[in-house]
All heavy atoms as TSV, in Angstrom:
chain	resi	resn	atom	element	x	y	z
A	1	MET	N	N	3.926	5.063	-23.429
A	1	MET	CA	C	4.003	6.430	-23.172
A	1	MET	C	C	3.151	7.212	-24.285
A	1	MET	O	O	2.609	8.269	-24.044
A	1	MET	CB	C	5.471	6.896	-23.269
A	1	MET	CG	C	6.323	6.412	-22.105
A	1	MET	SD	S	5.605	6.461	-20.392
A	1	MET	CE	C	5.351	8.213	-20.173
A	2	ARG	N	N	3.187	6.579	-25.470
A	2	ARG	CA	C	2.325	7.287	-26.545
A	2	ARG	C	C	0.834	7.289	-26.148
A	2	ARG	O	O	0.120	8.255	-26.312
A	2	ARG	CB	C	2.493	6.524	-27.917
A	2	ARG	CG	C	3.783	6.781	-28.507
A	2	ARG	CD	C	3.819	6.119	-29.849
A	2	ARG	NE	N	3.540	4.677	-29.681
A	2	ARG	CZ	C	3.957	3.756	-30.453
A	2	ARG	NH1	N	4.746	4.043	-31.433
A	2	ARG	NH2	N	3.705	2.497	-30.194
A	3	PHE	N	N	0.370	6.207	-25.493
A	3	PHE	CA	C	-0.955	6.115	-25.027
A	3	PHE	C	C	-1.190	7.169	-24.009
A	3	PHE	O	O	-2.260	7.856	-24.076
A	3	PHE	CB	C	-1.264	4.748	-24.392
A	3	PHE	CG	C	-2.571	4.655	-23.684
A	3	PHE	CD1	C	-3.782	4.495	-24.390
A	3	PHE	CD2	C	-2.698	4.718	-22.322
A	3	PHE	CE1	C	-4.998	4.395	-23.729
A	3	PHE	CE2	C	-3.880	4.638	-21.668
A	3	PHE	CZ	C	-5.045	4.489	-22.404
A	4	LEU	N	N	-0.334	7.399	-23.002
A	4	LEU	CA	C	-0.535	8.366	-21.976
A	4	LEU	C	C	-0.535	9.825	-22.595
A	4	LEU	O	O	-1.245	10.677	-22.136
A	4	LEU	CB	C	0.561	8.239	-20.882
A	4	LEU	CG	C	0.531	6.907	-20.134
A	4	LEU	CD1	C	1.652	6.940	-19.177
A	4	LEU	CD2	C	-0.851	6.785	-19.461
A	5	GLY	N	N	0.332	10.026	-23.617
A	5	GLY	CA	C	0.328	11.297	-24.211
A	5	GLY	C	C	-1.018	11.580	-24.901
A	5	GLY	O	O	-1.564	12.697	-24.846
A	6	GLY	N	N	-1.667	10.595	-25.521
A	6	GLY	CA	C	-2.946	10.779	-26.125
A	6	GLY	C	C	-4.000	11.033	-25.141
A	6	GLY	O	O	-4.852	11.886	-25.334
A	7	VAL	N	N	-3.944	10.312	-24.015
A	7	VAL	CA	C	-4.930	10.558	-22.946
A	7	VAL	C	C	-4.824	11.969	-22.396
A	7	VAL	O	O	-5.757	12.618	-22.218
A	7	VAL	CB	C	-4.736	9.570	-21.786
A	7	VAL	CG1	C	-5.567	9.935	-20.520
A	7	VAL	CG2	C	-5.104	8.119	-22.251
A	8	GLN	N	N	-3.629	12.444	-22.213
A	8	GLN	CA	C	-3.366	13.791	-21.659
A	8	GLN	C	C	-4.022	14.906	-22.576
A	8	GLN	O	O	-4.543	15.858	-22.033
A	8	GLN	CB	C	-1.868	14.052	-21.550
A	8	GLN	CG	C	-1.524	15.413	-20.849
A	8	GLN	CD	C	-1.801	15.354	-19.424
A	8	GLN	OE1	O	-1.501	14.466	-18.693
A	8	GLN	NE2	N	-2.465	16.419	-19.013
A	9	ARG	N	N	-3.992	14.675	-23.847
A	9	ARG	CA	C	-4.566	15.686	-24.753
A	9	ARG	C	C	-6.102	15.813	-24.525
A	9	ARG	O	O	-6.677	16.840	-24.744
A	9	ARG	CB	C	-4.400	15.298	-26.170
A	9	ARG	CG	C	-3.026	15.697	-26.705
A	9	ARG	CD	C	-2.887	15.495	-28.175
A	9	ARG	NE	N	-1.650	14.647	-28.288
A	9	ARG	CZ	C	-1.532	13.497	-28.939
A	9	ARG	NH1	N	-2.597	13.045	-29.628
A	9	ARG	NH2	N	-0.458	12.817	-28.957
A	10	PHE	N	N	-6.712	14.761	-24.113
A	10	PHE	CA	C	-8.192	14.790	-23.964
A	10	PHE	C	C	-8.642	14.879	-22.515
A	10	PHE	O	O	-9.823	14.793	-22.146
A	10	PHE	CB	C	-8.851	13.541	-24.554
A	10	PHE	CG	C	-8.648	13.484	-26.090
A	10	PHE	CD1	C	-7.610	12.629	-26.583
A	10	PHE	CD2	C	-9.328	14.252	-26.906
A	10	PHE	CE1	C	-7.330	12.613	-27.925
A	10	PHE	CE2	C	-9.049	14.218	-28.295
A	10	PHE	CZ	C	-8.127	13.374	-28.800
A	11	ALA	N	N	-7.715	15.167	-21.622
A	11	ALA	CA	C	-7.973	15.125	-20.149
A	11	ALA	C	C	-8.093	16.534	-19.607
A	11	ALA	O	O	-7.649	16.808	-18.449
A	11	ALA	CB	C	-6.922	14.363	-19.492
A	12	GLY	N	N	-8.688	17.453	-20.323
A	12	GLY	CA	C	-8.799	18.805	-19.841
A	12	GLY	C	C	-9.232	18.919	-18.409
A	12	GLY	O	O	-10.261	18.333	-17.966
A	13	GLY	N	N	-8.464	19.644	-17.582
A	13	GLY	CA	C	-8.778	19.810	-16.177
A	13	GLY	C	C	-8.441	18.736	-15.282
A	13	GLY	O	O	-8.598	18.755	-14.079
A	14	LEU	N	N	-7.802	17.645	-15.827
A	14	LEU	CA	C	-7.403	16.543	-14.982
A	14	LEU	C	C	-5.883	16.457	-14.887
A	14	LEU	O	O	-5.186	16.822	-15.846
A	14	LEU	CB	C	-7.896	15.165	-15.609
A	14	LEU	CG	C	-9.393	15.001	-15.816
A	14	LEU	CD1	C	-9.650	13.719	-16.462
A	14	LEU	CD2	C	-10.066	15.083	-14.443
A	15	ALA	N	N	-5.426	16.034	-13.730
A	15	ALA	CA	C	-3.931	15.855	-13.555
A	15	ALA	C	C	-3.648	14.381	-13.627
A	15	ALA	O	O	-4.239	13.574	-12.877
A	15	ALA	CB	C	-3.537	16.381	-12.251
A	16	LEU	N	N	-2.781	13.966	-14.583
A	16	LEU	CA	C	-2.521	12.608	-14.765
A	16	LEU	C	C	-1.057	12.287	-14.294
A	16	LEU	O	O	-0.107	13.011	-14.649
A	16	LEU	CB	C	-2.531	12.180	-16.286
A	16	LEU	CG	C	-3.909	12.562	-16.903
A	16	LEU	CD1	C	-3.797	12.262	-18.396
A	16	LEU	CD2	C	-5.031	11.790	-16.296
A	17	THR	N	N	-0.879	11.211	-13.603
A	17	THR	CA	C	0.403	10.814	-13.033
A	17	THR	C	C	0.581	9.422	-13.231
A	17	THR	O	O	-0.333	8.564	-13.099
A	17	THR	CB	C	0.476	11.134	-11.450
A	17	THR	OG1	O	0.124	12.440	-11.209
A	17	THR	CG2	C	1.846	10.831	-10.924
A	18	VAL	N	N	1.786	8.985	-13.632
A	18	VAL	CA	C	2.140	7.557	-13.804
A	18	VAL	C	C	2.684	7.097	-12.438
A	18	VAL	O	O	3.489	7.779	-11.823
A	18	VAL	CB	C	3.163	7.364	-14.933
A	18	VAL	CG1	C	3.572	5.893	-15.014
A	18	VAL	CG2	C	2.618	7.822	-16.215
A	19	ALA	N	N	2.207	5.888	-12.014
A	19	ALA	CA	C	2.687	5.352	-10.746
A	19	ALA	C	C	2.639	3.828	-10.819
A	19	ALA	O	O	2.122	3.277	-11.738
A	19	ALA	CB	C	1.748	5.810	-9.642
A	20	GLU	N	N	3.252	3.217	-9.736
A	20	GLU	CA	C	3.095	1.779	-9.668
A	20	GLU	C	C	2.064	1.448	-8.618
A	20	GLU	O	O	2.058	1.995	-7.463
A	20	GLU	CB	C	4.441	1.195	-9.225
A	20	GLU	CG	C	4.395	-0.320	-9.192
A	20	GLU	CD	C	5.730	-0.997	-8.842
A	20	GLU	OE1	O	6.727	-0.479	-9.336
A	20	GLU	OE2	O	5.726	-1.919	-7.999
A	21	VAL	N	N	1.034	0.651	-8.959
A	21	VAL	CA	C	-0.079	0.289	-8.145
A	21	VAL	C	C	-0.198	-1.210	-8.184
A	21	VAL	O	O	-0.346	-1.802	-9.230
A	21	VAL	CB	C	-1.382	0.932	-8.606
A	21	VAL	CG1	C	-2.559	0.473	-7.739
A	21	VAL	CG2	C	-1.267	2.449	-8.605
A	22	ASN	N	N	-0.056	-1.873	-6.986
A	22	ASN	CA	C	-0.112	-3.294	-6.891
A	22	ASN	C	C	0.843	-3.979	-7.825
A	22	ASN	O	O	0.529	-4.982	-8.409
A	22	ASN	CB	C	-1.540	-3.805	-7.062
A	22	ASN	CG	C	-2.454	-3.356	-6.029
A	22	ASN	OD1	O	-2.051	-3.167	-4.888
A	22	ASN	ND2	N	-3.705	-3.174	-6.407
A	23	GLY	N	N	2.033	-3.449	-8.018
A	23	GLY	CA	C	3.046	-4.042	-8.846
A	23	GLY	C	C	2.852	-3.817	-10.318
A	23	GLY	O	O	3.648	-4.368	-11.141
A	24	ALA	N	N	1.929	-3.033	-10.689
A	24	ALA	CA	C	1.627	-2.774	-12.163
A	24	ALA	C	C	1.736	-1.359	-12.495
A	24	ALA	O	O	1.523	-0.455	-11.605
A	24	ALA	CB	C	0.236	-3.249	-12.524
A	25	SER	N	N	2.040	-0.996	-13.738
A	25	SER	CA	C	2.034	0.375	-14.167
A	25	SER	C	C	0.594	0.879	-14.083
A	25	SER	O	O	-0.365	0.150	-14.394
A	25	SER	CB	C	2.495	0.512	-15.607
A	25	SER	OG	O	3.823	0.009	-15.728
A	26	ALA	N	N	0.483	2.168	-13.678
A	26	ALA	CA	C	-0.889	2.717	-13.498
A	26	ALA	C	C	-0.926	4.201	-13.870
A	26	ALA	O	O	0.066	4.920	-13.789
A	26	ALA	CB	C	-1.327	2.477	-12.083
A	27	LEU	N	N	-2.081	4.666	-14.241
A	27	LEU	CA	C	-2.367	6.032	-14.465
A	27	LEU	C	C	-3.201	6.560	-13.334
A	27	LEU	O	O	-4.312	5.975	-13.125
A	27	LEU	CB	C	-3.023	6.175	-15.828
A	27	LEU	CG	C	-3.339	7.618	-16.280
A	27	LEU	CD1	C	-2.086	8.431	-16.499
A	27	LEU	CD2	C	-4.126	7.584	-17.567
A	28	VAL	N	N	-2.814	7.469	-12.581
A	28	VAL	CA	C	-3.560	8.058	-11.455
A	28	VAL	C	C	-4.137	9.383	-11.862
A	28	VAL	O	O	-3.409	10.256	-12.373
A	28	VAL	CB	C	-2.622	8.254	-10.229
A	28	VAL	CG1	C	-3.372	8.768	-9.026
A	28	VAL	CG2	C	-1.930	6.934	-9.845
A	29	VAL	N	N	-5.425	9.526	-11.723
A	29	VAL	CA	C	-6.133	10.727	-12.233
A	29	VAL	C	C	-6.699	11.513	-11.051
A	29	VAL	O	O	-7.467	10.994	-10.247
A	29	VAL	CB	C	-7.331	10.258	-13.194
A	29	VAL	CG1	C	-7.983	11.495	-13.811
A	29	VAL	CG2	C	-6.768	9.334	-14.222
A	30	HIS	N	N	-6.352	12.822	-11.017
A	30	HIS	CA	C	-6.871	13.737	-9.968
A	30	HIS	C	C	-7.658	14.833	-10.726
A	30	HIS	O	O	-7.254	15.279	-11.774
A	30	HIS	CB	C	-5.780	14.383	-9.229
A	30	HIS	CG	C	-5.081	13.447	-8.266
A	30	HIS	ND1	N	-4.049	12.669	-8.627
A	30	HIS	CD2	C	-5.317	13.275	-6.951
A	30	HIS	CE1	C	-3.638	11.987	-7.578
A	30	HIS	NE2	N	-4.367	12.352	-6.545
A	31	ALA	N	N	-8.743	15.299	-10.152
A	31	ALA	CA	C	-9.513	16.448	-10.604
A	31	ALA	C	C	-9.658	17.367	-9.347
A	31	ALA	O	O	-10.137	16.895	-8.327
A	31	ALA	CB	C	-10.893	16.055	-11.134
A	32	ALA	N	N	-9.244	18.555	-9.548
A	32	ALA	CA	C	-9.266	19.547	-8.422
A	32	ALA	C	C	-8.645	19.004	-7.180
A	32	ALA	O	O	-9.140	19.075	-6.010
A	32	ALA	CB	C	-10.709	19.961	-8.150
A	33	ARG	N	N	-7.454	18.329	-7.376
A	33	ARG	CA	C	-6.587	17.780	-6.308
A	33	ARG	C	C	-7.341	16.620	-5.552
A	33	ARG	O	O	-6.920	16.255	-4.453
A	33	ARG	CB	C	-6.176	18.831	-5.346
A	33	ARG	CG	C	-5.339	19.916	-5.976
A	33	ARG	CD	C	-4.906	20.963	-5.047
A	33	ARG	NE	N	-3.981	20.275	-4.199
A	33	ARG	CZ	C	-3.178	20.892	-3.326
A	33	ARG	NH1	N	-3.176	22.223	-3.269
A	33	ARG	NH2	N	-2.330	20.255	-2.587
A	34	ARG	N	N	-8.295	16.060	-6.181
A	34	ARG	CA	C	-9.039	14.903	-5.593
A	34	ARG	C	C	-8.876	13.687	-6.499
A	34	ARG	O	O	-9.037	13.739	-7.715
A	34	ARG	CB	C	-10.581	15.251	-5.459
A	34	ARG	CG	C	-11.340	14.190	-4.739
A	34	ARG	CD	C	-12.809	14.604	-4.569
A	34	ARG	NE	N	-13.479	14.788	-5.810
A	34	ARG	CZ	C	-14.079	13.789	-6.525
A	34	ARG	NH1	N	-14.156	12.546	-6.007
A	34	ARG	NH2	N	-14.744	13.986	-7.634
A	35	LEU	N	N	-8.474	12.583	-5.862
A	35	LEU	CA	C	-8.314	11.326	-6.694
A	35	LEU	C	C	-9.630	10.897	-7.230
A	35	LEU	O	O	-10.652	10.755	-6.464
A	35	LEU	CB	C	-7.742	10.227	-5.748
A	35	LEU	CG	C	-7.437	8.908	-6.412
A	35	LEU	CD1	C	-6.500	9.009	-7.547
A	35	LEU	CD2	C	-6.982	7.860	-5.387
A	36	VAL	N	N	-9.782	10.737	-8.556
A	36	VAL	CA	C	-10.981	10.276	-9.155
A	36	VAL	C	C	-10.933	8.946	-9.922
A	36	VAL	O	O	-11.984	8.360	-10.157
A	36	VAL	CB	C	-11.557	11.354	-10.168
A	36	VAL	CG1	C	-11.913	12.614	-9.371
A	36	VAL	CG2	C	-10.556	11.719	-11.261
A	37	ALA	N	N	-9.694	8.532	-10.219
A	37	ALA	CA	C	-9.573	7.196	-10.881
A	37	ALA	C	C	-8.132	6.701	-10.820
A	37	ALA	O	O	-7.196	7.461	-10.724
A	37	ALA	CB	C	-9.987	7.302	-12.324
A	38	VAL	N	N	-8.042	5.398	-10.830
A	38	VAL	CA	C	-6.741	4.735	-10.942
A	38	VAL	C	C	-6.944	3.592	-12.057
A	38	VAL	O	O	-7.857	2.759	-11.947
A	38	VAL	CB	C	-6.297	4.022	-9.668
A	38	VAL	CG1	C	-4.972	3.225	-9.862
A	38	VAL	CG2	C	-6.106	5.103	-8.545
A	39	ALA	N	N	-6.147	3.681	-13.067
A	39	ALA	CA	C	-6.144	2.704	-14.135
A	39	ALA	C	C	-4.871	2.001	-14.214
A	39	ALA	O	O	-3.779	2.572	-14.384
A	39	ALA	CB	C	-6.421	3.381	-15.473
A	40	SER	N	N	-4.908	0.692	-13.934
A	40	SER	CA	C	-3.660	-0.103	-13.999
A	40	SER	C	C	-3.627	-0.945	-15.305
A	40	SER	O	O	-4.665	-1.256	-15.855
A	40	SER	CB	C	-3.528	-1.018	-12.750
A	40	SER	OG	O	-4.588	-1.888	-12.700
A	41	PHE	N	N	-2.389	-1.177	-15.690
A	41	PHE	CA	C	-2.203	-1.836	-17.013
A	41	PHE	C	C	-1.340	-3.041	-16.885
A	41	PHE	O	O	-0.303	-3.014	-16.245
A	41	PHE	CB	C	-1.471	-0.834	-17.941
A	41	PHE	CG	C	-2.246	0.393	-18.163
A	41	PHE	CD1	C	-1.939	1.591	-17.342
A	41	PHE	CD2	C	-3.189	0.543	-19.078
A	41	PHE	CE1	C	-2.577	2.715	-17.429
A	41	PHE	CE2	C	-3.906	1.711	-19.305
A	41	PHE	CZ	C	-3.586	2.816	-18.483
A	42	ALA	N	N	-1.893	-4.170	-17.514
A	42	ALA	CA	C	-1.014	-5.362	-17.600
A	42	ALA	C	C	-0.280	-5.274	-18.928
A	42	ALA	O	O	-0.940	-5.082	-19.987
A	42	ALA	CB	C	-1.901	-6.640	-17.536
A	43	LEU	N	N	1.027	-5.309	-18.866
A	43	LEU	CA	C	1.823	-5.182	-20.082
A	43	LEU	C	C	2.557	-6.409	-20.425
A	43	LEU	O	O	3.073	-7.164	-19.630
A	43	LEU	CB	C	2.863	-4.034	-19.814
A	43	LEU	CG	C	2.352	-2.702	-19.357
A	43	LEU	CD1	C	3.488	-1.801	-18.956
A	43	LEU	CD2	C	1.437	-2.068	-20.411
A	44	ARG	N	N	2.633	-6.670	-21.764
A	44	ARG	CA	C	3.405	-7.746	-22.286
A	44	ARG	C	C	4.261	-7.184	-23.428
A	44	ARG	O	O	4.127	-6.016	-23.723
A	44	ARG	CB	C	2.483	-8.819	-22.856
A	44	ARG	CG	C	1.528	-9.469	-21.878
A	44	ARG	CD	C	2.336	-10.378	-20.872
A	44	ARG	NE	N	1.382	-10.995	-19.971
A	44	ARG	CZ	C	1.152	-10.576	-18.724
A	44	ARG	NH1	N	1.679	-9.440	-18.313
A	44	ARG	NH2	N	0.272	-11.167	-17.903
A	45	ASP	N	N	5.116	-8.003	-24.028
A	45	ASP	CA	C	5.901	-7.546	-25.143
A	45	ASP	C	C	5.026	-6.941	-26.258
A	45	ASP	O	O	5.518	-6.031	-26.933
A	45	ASP	CB	C	6.796	-8.637	-25.682
A	45	ASP	CG	C	7.865	-9.051	-24.722
A	45	ASP	OD1	O	8.214	-8.241	-23.899
A	45	ASP	OD2	O	8.369	-10.167	-24.879
A	46	SER	N	N	3.832	-7.445	-26.468
A	46	SER	CA	C	2.995	-6.959	-27.512
A	46	SER	C	C	2.259	-5.697	-27.147
A	46	SER	O	O	1.671	-5.081	-27.994
A	46	SER	CB	C	1.941	-7.974	-27.815
A	46	SER	OG	O	1.113	-8.355	-26.662
A	47	GLY	N	N	2.428	-5.248	-25.884
A	47	GLY	CA	C	1.707	-3.937	-25.487
A	47	GLY	C	C	0.832	-4.150	-24.334
A	47	GLY	O	O	0.977	-5.121	-23.514
A	48	ILE	N	N	-0.220	-3.355	-24.266
A	48	ILE	CA	C	-1.150	-3.424	-23.128
A	48	ILE	C	C	-2.112	-4.592	-23.435
A	48	ILE	O	O	-2.701	-4.628	-24.461
A	48	ILE	CB	C	-1.973	-2.164	-22.998
A	48	ILE	CG1	C	-1.052	-0.958	-22.634
A	48	ILE	CG2	C	-3.045	-2.207	-21.972
A	48	ILE	CD1	C	-1.703	0.385	-22.774
A	49	VAL	N	N	-2.255	-5.495	-22.465
A	49	VAL	CA	C	-3.168	-6.671	-22.712
A	49	VAL	C	C	-4.370	-6.584	-21.747
A	49	VAL	O	O	-5.317	-7.293	-21.984
A	49	VAL	CB	C	-2.406	-7.991	-22.526
A	49	VAL	CG1	C	-1.346	-8.172	-23.584
A	49	VAL	CG2	C	-1.757	-8.164	-21.175
A	50	GLN	N	N	-4.312	-5.755	-20.713
A	50	GLN	CA	C	-5.434	-5.624	-19.876
A	50	GLN	C	C	-5.385	-4.254	-19.195
A	50	GLN	O	O	-4.313	-3.776	-18.801
A	50	GLN	CB	C	-5.375	-6.721	-18.804
A	50	GLN	CG	C	-6.541	-6.800	-17.868
A	50	GLN	CD	C	-6.492	-7.886	-16.860
A	50	GLN	OE1	O	-5.389	-8.410	-16.577
A	50	GLN	NE2	N	-7.613	-8.355	-16.358
A	51	VAL	N	N	-6.570	-3.720	-18.978
A	51	VAL	CA	C	-6.702	-2.405	-18.292
A	51	VAL	C	C	-7.764	-2.605	-17.116
A	51	VAL	O	O	-8.816	-3.137	-17.421
A	51	VAL	CB	C	-7.131	-1.265	-19.163
A	51	VAL	CG1	C	-7.357	0.022	-18.420
A	51	VAL	CG2	C	-6.195	-1.082	-20.339
A	52	HIS	N	N	-7.367	-2.226	-15.891
A	52	HIS	CA	C	-8.298	-2.333	-14.810
A	52	HIS	C	C	-8.429	-0.907	-14.239
A	52	HIS	O	O	-7.502	-0.264	-13.833
A	52	HIS	CB	C	-7.673	-3.236	-13.665
A	52	HIS	CG	C	-8.545	-3.418	-12.569
A	52	HIS	ND1	N	-8.209	-3.097	-11.300
A	52	HIS	CD2	C	-9.879	-3.814	-12.491
A	52	HIS	CE1	C	-9.247	-3.373	-10.459
A	52	HIS	NE2	N	-10.225	-3.829	-11.173
A	53	VAL	N	N	-9.732	-0.398	-14.297
A	53	VAL	CA	C	-9.991	0.982	-13.835
A	53	VAL	C	C	-10.870	0.996	-12.618
A	53	VAL	O	O	-11.879	0.282	-12.584
A	53	VAL	CB	C	-10.702	1.793	-14.956
A	53	VAL	CG1	C	-10.975	3.201	-14.539
A	53	VAL	CG2	C	-9.813	1.692	-16.291
A	54	VAL	N	N	-10.486	1.720	-11.602
A	54	VAL	CA	C	-11.231	1.933	-10.419
A	54	VAL	C	C	-11.709	3.427	-10.339
A	54	VAL	O	O	-10.839	4.278	-10.342
A	54	VAL	CB	C	-10.453	1.560	-9.170
A	54	VAL	CG1	C	-11.257	1.775	-7.852
A	54	VAL	CG2	C	-9.956	0.084	-9.157
A	55	VAL	N	N	-12.947	3.606	-10.242
A	55	VAL	CA	C	-13.556	4.992	-10.121
A	55	VAL	C	C	-14.501	5.041	-8.930
A	55	VAL	O	O	-14.983	6.130	-8.587
A	55	VAL	CB	C	-14.258	5.412	-11.375
A	55	VAL	CG1	C	-13.300	5.602	-12.542
A	55	VAL	CG2	C	-15.322	4.494	-11.779
A	56	ASN	N	N	-14.795	3.938	-8.283
A	56	ASN	CA	C	-15.676	3.908	-7.127
A	56	ASN	C	C	-14.967	4.720	-5.999
A	56	ASN	O	O	-13.917	4.357	-5.481
A	56	ASN	CB	C	-15.951	2.508	-6.641
A	56	ASN	CG	C	-16.815	2.384	-5.482
A	56	ASN	OD1	O	-16.823	3.195	-4.595
A	56	ASN	ND2	N	-17.541	1.308	-5.446
A	57	PRO	N	N	-15.532	5.828	-5.544
A	57	PRO	CA	C	-14.963	6.676	-4.487
A	57	PRO	C	C	-14.694	5.871	-3.244
A	57	PRO	O	O	-13.682	6.150	-2.609
A	57	PRO	CB	C	-15.982	7.766	-4.224
A	57	PRO	CG	C	-16.833	7.774	-5.441
A	57	PRO	CD	C	-16.865	6.448	-5.994
A	58	ASP	N	N	-15.516	4.885	-2.895
A	58	ASP	CA	C	-15.281	4.149	-1.649
A	58	ASP	C	C	-13.974	3.295	-1.791
A	58	ASP	O	O	-13.218	3.146	-0.906
A	58	ASP	CB	C	-16.404	3.214	-1.338
A	58	ASP	CG	C	-17.661	3.982	-1.006
A	58	ASP	OD1	O	-17.558	5.087	-0.499
A	58	ASP	OD2	O	-18.773	3.477	-1.272
A	59	LYS	N	N	-13.701	2.801	-2.958
A	59	LYS	CA	C	-12.528	2.009	-3.187
A	59	LYS	C	C	-11.243	2.862	-3.409
A	59	LYS	O	O	-10.150	2.315	-3.237
A	59	LYS	CB	C	-12.760	1.089	-4.409
A	59	LYS	CG	C	-13.803	0.018	-4.169
A	59	LYS	CD	C	-13.919	-0.885	-5.288
A	59	LYS	CE	C	-14.926	-1.976	-5.000
A	59	LYS	NZ	N	-14.990	-2.987	-6.059
A	60	LEU	N	N	-11.457	4.137	-3.702
A	60	LEU	CA	C	-10.264	5.034	-3.914
A	60	LEU	C	C	-9.794	5.661	-2.603
A	60	LEU	O	O	-8.712	6.271	-2.597
A	60	LEU	CB	C	-10.635	6.100	-4.946
A	60	LEU	CG	C	-10.857	5.632	-6.354
A	60	LEU	CD1	C	-11.382	6.781	-7.192
A	60	LEU	CD2	C	-9.587	5.123	-6.934
A	61	VAL	N	N	-10.544	5.523	-1.510
A	61	VAL	CA	C	-10.135	6.143	-0.261
A	61	VAL	C	C	-8.734	5.679	0.178
A	61	VAL	O	O	-7.817	6.563	0.490
A	61	VAL	CB	C	-11.155	5.866	0.865
A	61	VAL	CG1	C	-10.640	6.325	2.210
A	61	VAL	CG2	C	-12.472	6.582	0.565
A	62	PHE	N	N	-8.446	4.396	0.215
A	62	PHE	CA	C	-7.181	3.864	0.560
A	62	PHE	C	C	-6.088	4.323	-0.293
A	62	PHE	O	O	-5.055	4.801	0.161
A	62	PHE	CB	C	-7.246	2.364	0.701
A	62	PHE	CG	C	-5.879	1.773	1.118
A	62	PHE	CD1	C	-5.435	1.808	2.371
A	62	PHE	CD2	C	-5.120	1.184	0.108
A	62	PHE	CE1	C	-4.188	1.299	2.793
A	62	PHE	CE2	C	-3.839	0.637	0.502
A	62	PHE	CZ	C	-3.375	0.783	1.848
A	63	ALA	N	N	-6.319	4.254	-1.612
A	63	ALA	CA	C	-5.303	4.657	-2.579
A	63	ALA	C	C	-4.969	6.172	-2.455
A	63	ALA	O	O	-3.850	6.534	-2.485
A	63	ALA	CB	C	-5.765	4.397	-3.981
A	64	GLY	N	N	-6.019	6.936	-2.211
A	64	GLY	CA	C	-5.843	8.374	-2.004
A	64	GLY	C	C	-4.995	8.695	-0.779
A	64	GLY	O	O	-4.048	9.569	-0.872
A	65	ARG	N	N	-5.149	7.919	0.297
A	65	ARG	CA	C	-4.235	8.120	1.442
A	65	ARG	C	C	-2.822	7.668	1.158
A	65	ARG	O	O	-1.834	8.349	1.611
A	65	ARG	CB	C	-4.805	7.302	2.619
A	65	ARG	CG	C	-6.001	7.965	3.275
A	65	ARG	CD	C	-6.324	7.280	4.577
A	65	ARG	NE	N	-6.802	5.897	4.279
A	65	ARG	CZ	C	-7.830	5.351	4.748
A	65	ARG	NH1	N	-8.673	5.930	5.517
A	65	ARG	NH2	N	-8.141	4.122	4.363
A	66	GLN	N	N	-2.635	6.629	0.412
A	66	GLN	CA	C	-1.358	6.094	0.078
A	66	GLN	C	C	-0.603	7.151	-0.781
A	66	GLN	O	O	0.585	7.513	-0.587
A	66	GLN	CB	C	-1.366	4.847	-0.634
A	66	GLN	CG	C	-1.885	3.662	0.185
A	66	GLN	CD	C	-1.028	3.390	1.395
A	66	GLN	OE1	O	-1.339	3.746	2.482
A	66	GLN	NE2	N	0.127	2.812	1.163
A	67	PHE	N	N	-1.230	7.725	-1.775
A	67	PHE	CA	C	-0.682	8.722	-2.673
A	67	PHE	C	C	-0.330	10.047	-1.883
A	67	PHE	O	O	0.694	10.611	-2.134
A	67	PHE	CB	C	-1.480	8.964	-3.857
A	67	PHE	CG	C	-1.508	7.849	-4.846
A	67	PHE	CD1	C	-2.766	7.262	-5.243
A	67	PHE	CD2	C	-0.327	7.246	-5.333
A	67	PHE	CE1	C	-2.752	6.227	-6.090
A	67	PHE	CE2	C	-0.413	6.227	-6.193
A	67	PHE	CZ	C	-1.647	5.688	-6.589
A	68	ALA	N	N	-1.222	10.433	-0.985
A	68	ALA	CA	C	-0.939	11.618	-0.213
A	68	ALA	C	C	0.213	11.434	0.719
A	68	ALA	O	O	1.029	12.347	0.860
A	68	ALA	CB	C	-2.197	11.929	0.663
A	69	ALA	N	N	0.393	10.241	1.234
A	69	ALA	CA	C	1.542	9.938	2.126
A	69	ALA	C	C	2.887	9.980	1.330
A	69	ALA	O	O	3.877	10.318	1.876
A	69	ALA	CB	C	1.391	8.574	2.862
A	70	MET	N	N	2.836	9.662	0.077
A	70	MET	CA	C	4.007	9.558	-0.745
A	70	MET	C	C	4.401	10.953	-1.327
A	70	MET	O	O	5.539	11.130	-1.722
A	70	MET	CB	C	3.834	8.659	-1.958
A	70	MET	CG	C	3.721	7.127	-1.605
A	70	MET	SD	S	3.496	5.921	-2.875
A	70	MET	CE	C	2.894	6.858	-4.224
A	71	SER	N	N	3.441	11.850	-1.356
A	71	SER	CA	C	3.785	13.172	-1.980
A	71	SER	C	C	4.595	14.034	-1.002
A	71	SER	O	O	4.481	13.860	0.145
A	71	SER	CB	C	2.521	13.889	-2.350
A	71	SER	OG	O	1.729	14.207	-1.180
A	72	PRO	N	N	5.345	14.929	-1.604
A	72	PRO	CA	C	6.180	15.865	-0.706
A	72	PRO	C	C	5.264	16.594	0.240
A	72	PRO	O	O	4.255	17.169	-0.181
A	72	PRO	CB	C	6.858	16.758	-1.638
A	72	PRO	CG	C	6.812	16.066	-2.968
A	72	PRO	CD	C	5.589	15.175	-2.973
A	73	GLY	N	N	5.579	16.597	1.494
A	73	GLY	CA	C	4.780	17.353	2.521
A	73	GLY	C	C	3.534	16.588	2.890
A	73	GLY	O	O	2.640	17.032	3.622
A	74	GLY	N	N	3.341	15.291	2.402
A	74	GLY	CA	C	2.212	14.506	2.688
A	74	GLY	C	C	2.298	13.748	3.849
A	74	GLY	O	O	2.404	13.532	4.866
């Protein structure tokens, strides 16, 4: 959570949401209500051990539909 708080400080104009993606904790990033990135984290007792970031718009199409379906009124 400290990491996400730090990211939020430098994310001017971006909306950050914590979600579960493929069974892992993830940070979902929207700009102007458009999905621009999904960063998933592999966690261990020692902390974050791996970060996987997807920013390719073609690969974000499916995730964008999934998040839209989960949102209220989606």
